[in-house]
Phi, psi and omega in degrees: 000128192281131175265136177250148177254151173292128179314319183278313184240351173085008171292140179296147182250140179238145173123209195299150185303329186250023177290134178250334182229153184285328189216164182295318183300313172304316181306305188297314182307320185291318178286318177299333176280321174301316183261016184309301194288324179284328173302322175297317176298312181293323177304313180287332169302305186295330176300316187287323175292325184290318178291320174302315185299317183288326170307300182302318181299335189279347183274134175289122185263141171241120185060033175071028175197161180197166179242148176212172175261151180306327186293319186296309182301310179294316184302324188272353169108022185283141184248104176287003178277344185242111179215166188261316182209171173232157187217115176254132180278177180293336176274354173101006177289132176254129178258129182254125181247140175240098181058245186262359180258127174233171174223152181234117175293124182272170183304135180096330176086355179271343179241159179217143175264124176255121180242168180231127185265126184273000000 
C-alpha cells in the first residue's frame, strides 16, 4: 500500500486514496498560501465595492430614487472608479450600478440621481 504525505505539513495521510491533506486546517493553509496574491487584490476591490454600496444605501429613496450632489458622495468616501455594471438607456444615459443600487450623472456632473433596481 502506498503511503502519502500531506501537501502542506508532510504528515502521513490515513483515509481515502485520493486524500491530499491530513486536516481541513492544512487544506485551507495550503490553498490560502497559493492564492495569497490574487486574494488580496480581490479583497481590496470587494471592500471598495462594499463601501460604495453602503454609501449609496445611506441615502433615503423615494419611489426607488433620489438626487444628491457629487460633493456629498465624495465627503462620504465614495469612489467613482468602482462599480459592478453599467446600463445605457435608449436615449444614451449611462447608469453605473453597485449591485442593485445605481447612480446617474445629471447634466453638469455636479449632481447624481441614485436609483434602486428591483
